C-alpha positions in Angstrom: 8.1 81.5 -56.8 5.1 79.5 -58.0 5.4 78.2 -61.4 2.6 78.8 -64.1 1.5 75.1 -63.9 0.8 75.6 -60.1 -1.3 78.8 -60.9 -3.4 76.8 -63.3 -4.1 74.2 -60.8 -5.0 76.6 -58.1 -7.4 78.4 -60.6 -8.9 75.2 -61.4 -9.3 74.2 -57.7 -10.9 77.6 -56.8 -13.4 77.4 -59.8 -14.4 73.7 -58.4 -14.8 75.2 -55.2 -17.1 78.0 -56.2 -19.2 75.8 -58.4 -19.8 73.4 -55.6 -20.7 76.4 -53.5 -23.2 77.7 -56.0 -24.5 74.2 -56.3 -25.3 74.2 -52.5 -26.8 77.6 -52.6 -29.0 76.5 -55.5 -30.1 73.3 -54.0 -31.4 75.2 -50.8 -33.3 77.8 -52.5 -37.0 77.6 -52.3 -38.8 75.9 -55.3 -40.8 78.9 -55.9 -37.6 80.7 -57.1 -36.3 77.7 -59.0 -39.4 76.0 -60.7 -42.0 78.9 -60.4 -45.2 78.8 -58.3 -48.4 77.4 -59.6 -51.5 78.5 -57.7 -53.8 75.6 -56.6 -57.1 77.3 -57.7 -60.3 75.4 -58.2 -59.9 74.5 -61.9 -56.3 73.0 -61.4 -57.6 70.9 -58.3 -60.8 69.7 -59.9 -58.8 68.2 -62.8 -56.4 66.4 -60.6 -56.7 62.5 -61.0 -56.8 60.8 -57.5 -55.9 57.0 -57.1 -58.1 55.1 -54.9 -55.8 53.1 -52.4 -58.5 51.0 -50.7 -57.8 47.2 -51.5 -55.0 48.1 -53.9 -52.5 45.6 -54.4 -49.3 45.7 -56.3 -49.9 44.6 -59.8 -53.6 45.0 -59.2 -55.9 47.4 -60.9 -55.8 51.1 -59.9 -59.0 53.0 -59.7 -58.8 56.9 -60.4 -61.5 59.5 -60.0 -61.4 63.1 -60.9 -60.9 65.2 -57.7 -64.1 67.1 -58.5 -66.2 63.9 -57.7 -65.2 64.3 -54.1 -66.8 67.8 -53.6 -69.6 67.4 -56.0 -72.3 66.7 -53.3 -70.8 68.3 -50.3 -67.7 70.3 -49.1 -64.5 68.6 -48.4 -61.0 69.4 -46.7 -58.3 68.1 -49.1 -54.7 67.6 -48.0 -52.3 66.6 -50.7 -48.6 65.2 -49.9 -46.4 64.9 -52.9 -43.7 62.3 -52.9 -40.5 63.2 -54.8 -39.8 61.0 -57.6 
């Protein structure tokens, strides 16, 4: 016969296991389900600040330009890579 204290420990262990499984499932969901999706339309992209990396040194001055300046005179193909953190 299993004592009442043993049942409590078993219930706690099962709850921890289920919480861990839920965490793994949640962490592997697509971000459009967890954070929502934002459409990258013209207005959103044109307001994005871009940092010029040419000649940039740690501690140096960063030059930023609005993204709309890139396609002001002609069309452009733009690829953005977001680094986490």
